[in-house]
C-alpha positions in Angstrom: -0.4 -0.1 -0.2 1.5 3.5 -1.1 1.6 5.9 0.9 -0.8 9.2 1.5 0.7 12.5 2.6 -0.7 15.5 4.2 1.3 18.9 4.0 -0.5 22.1 5.7 0.9 25.1 6.7 -1.1 26.5 10.9 -0.7 28.8 13.0 0.5 28.2 16.6 -3.6 29.1 17.9 -4.8 25.8 15.2 -5.5 27.6 12.4 -4.8 26.6 8.5 -6.8 29.5 6.7 -8.1 33.1 8.1 -12.1 34.3 8.5 -14.2 35.5 5.4 -12.1 33.1 2.1 -12.9 35.2 -0.3 -12.2 35.1 -4.1 -9.8 38.3 -2.8 -9.1 36.1 0.5 -8.3 32.5 -0.7 -6.3 31.7 2.6 -8.8 34.4 4.1 -8.0 37.3 5.9 -4.1 36.9 6.9 -4.2 33.4 5.8 -1.1 34.3 3.6 1.1 35.2 6.7 1.8 30.9 6.4 3.0 30.6 3.6 5.1 33.2 3.2 7.9 30.5 3.8 7.3 28.6 0.1 5.7 31.9 -1.6 8.5 34.6 -2.5 9.6 35.8 1.7 12.9 37.3 1.3 13.8 35.9 5.1 13.0 32.0 3.7 16.1 29.0 4.1 17.5 26.6 2.9 14.9 24.5 6.0 12.5 26.0 4.1 13.4 25.5 1.0 13.8 21.6 1.4 10.2 21.9 3.0 8.9 22.9 0.0 10.3 19.7 -2.1 8.5 17.7 0.4 5.4 19.9 -0.4 6.0 20.1 -4.2 7.2 16.4 -4.6 5.4 14.5 -7.0 2.4 12.0 -5.9 0.2 10.3 -8.1 -3.8 11.7 -6.9 -4.9 14.2 -4.9 -7.9 14.9 -2.8 -8.6 18.4 -1.4 -11.7 20.6 -0.9 -14.5 22.4 -2.1 -14.1 25.3 -0.8 -10.2 24.8 -1.6 -11.0 24.4 -5.3 -12.6 27.9 -5.1 -14.5 30.9 -4.1 -18.1 29.4 -5.5 -20.8 27.6 -3.2 -23.9 26.4 -3.7 -24.2 25.3 -7.2 -21.8 25.8 -10.1 -22.8 29.1 -11.7 -20.0 29.8 -13.0 -17.0 28.6 -15.2 -14.9 28.5 -12.6 -11.3 26.1 -13.2 -9.3 26.4 -9.6 -6.8 29.2 -8.8 -3.8 27.6 -10.6 -4.8 28.9 -13.8 -4.1 26.3 -17.2 -1.8 24.6 -15.7 -2.4 23.9 -11.6 0.7 21.8 -10.1 -0.7 18.8 -9.6 -0.1 17.0 -12.7 -2.6 13.7 -11.5 -5.9 13.2 -11.0 -7.9 15.5 -8.4 -10.6 14.6 -6.3 -12.5 17.3 -5.5 -15.2 16.6 -2.3 -18.7 18.6 -3.3 -22.4 18.7 -3.2 -23.1 19.7 -6.1 -22.2 17.3 -9.1 -20.1 18.6 -12.3 -18.5 17.1 -15.3 -14.5 16.7 -14.7 -12.6 19.5 -16.1 -9.0 18.3 -17.6 -5.9 21.1 -17.6 -3.0 21.6 -18.9 0.2 19.3 -17.4 -2.0 15.8 -16.5 -4.4 17.4 -14.1 -8.2 16.6 -13.8 -10.7 17.4 -11.4 -13.0 15.3 -10.5 -16.4 15.8 -8.2 -17.4 14.0 -6.1 -20.7 13.7 -4.4 -20.2 11.1 -2.5 -18.4 11.8 0.5 -14.3 11.6 1.7 -14.5 7.6 1.7 -15.5 7.5 -2.2 -13.2 10.4 -3.1 -10.0 9.1 -1.4 -11.1 5.3 -3.2 -10.7 6.9 -6.2 -7.6 8.5 -5.5 -6.2 5.3 -4.5 -7.0 3.8 -7.3 -5.8 6.2 -9.8 -2.9 6.7 -7.8 -1.9 3.2 -8.3 1.7 2.6 -6.5 2.7 6.6 -6.8 0.7 7.3 -3.4 -2.9 9.8 -2.6 -2.1 13.2 -0.8 -4.8 14.6 1.2 -4.1 18.6 -0.1 -6.6 20.7 2.0 -8.6 22.5 3.3 -9.3 22.2 6.6 -12.6 20.2 6.5 -10.4 17.5 4.2 -7.7 16.5 6.4 -10.2 16.4 9.2 -11.6 13.6 7.7 -8.8 12.2 6.5 -7.2 11.9 9.7 -10.4 10.7 11.6 -10.9 7.6 8.9 -6.7 7.2 9.5 -5.5 7.2 6.4 -2.3 9.8 6.6 0.8 7.4 6.8 3.1 10.9 6.9 1.9 14.2 8.1 3.9 17.4 7.6 2.8 20.6 9.3 4.7 24.3 8.7 4.1 26.1 11.5 3.9 29.7 11.6 5.2 31.7 15.4 1.8 33.5 13.7 -2.0 34.3 15.9 -5.0 34.1 13.4 -7.4 34.4 16.2 -10.3 32.9 14.5 -10.4 30.7 10.5 -10.5 27.5 9.8 -9.0 24.4 12.7 -7.6 21.5 11.5 -7.9 19.7 14.2 -11.3 20.2 15.7 -13.1 17.5 16.3 -10.4 14.9 15.8 -9.6 13.3 18.9 -6.0 11.3 18.7 -2.8 12.1 17.0 -1.9 8.8 16.6 1.9 10.1 14.9 5.7 10.6 16.4 8.0 13.5 14.9 10.6 12.0 12.7 11.6 15.4 11.2 12.1 19.1 12.4 13.4 21.8 10.7 13.9 25.4 11.8 13.7 28.3 10.3 13.2 32.2 10.9 9.3 31.8 9.4 8.1 28.5 10.1 8.8 25.0 12.0 8.8 22.5 9.5 8.4 19.1 11.4 7.1 15.6 9.4 5.1 13.0 11.0 5.1 9.5 10.4 2.2 7.2 12.1 2.4 5.2 15.0 0.5 2.7 14.4 -0.8 0.4 11.6 -3.1 1.3 9.1 -6.9 0.3 9.2 -7.8 -1.8 6.4 -8.7 0.1 3.0 -7.9 0.7 -0.6 
């Protein structure tokens, strides 16, 4: 069984996005403060560059929530293809959790967004089938990662802990009752502490 990974930037008070996510603020207000280590802050160090290599390593398929895919809520009432332009960085199938059906969207570079209305388990199973031995990544946002943690499918979890207090927004661990991971690598920079965790116990049977 190939590893399932997840890599998330998080504030000291547990938020992975700020409040009031919108087209103008896709990460919520002040949410971008969590991501300076890999989106252009000149204080980034070699540690940040190594963590960015962890983040960008190729995976066979991805699972993400609709809120991460875009700002549209409810019915699909406009022609939205994601935040990433004509060639998203995934280069693999991406399975998007949604309550509203949508035809697949095929973009340049090998990325196709598939929209799954049957819940996390169905999206994850489809991603595992598509990924083969290349592994699945749980791309976010908070709700999707929480579902993956509760389901016990994540083998490797990386948290980039920024020295920031957001105060409100999307919490990562609300409703997650246990943390069955041990740290295996820690990298430090002025912007973020990067901690790579591995699952301690055996994964439950699944795809």
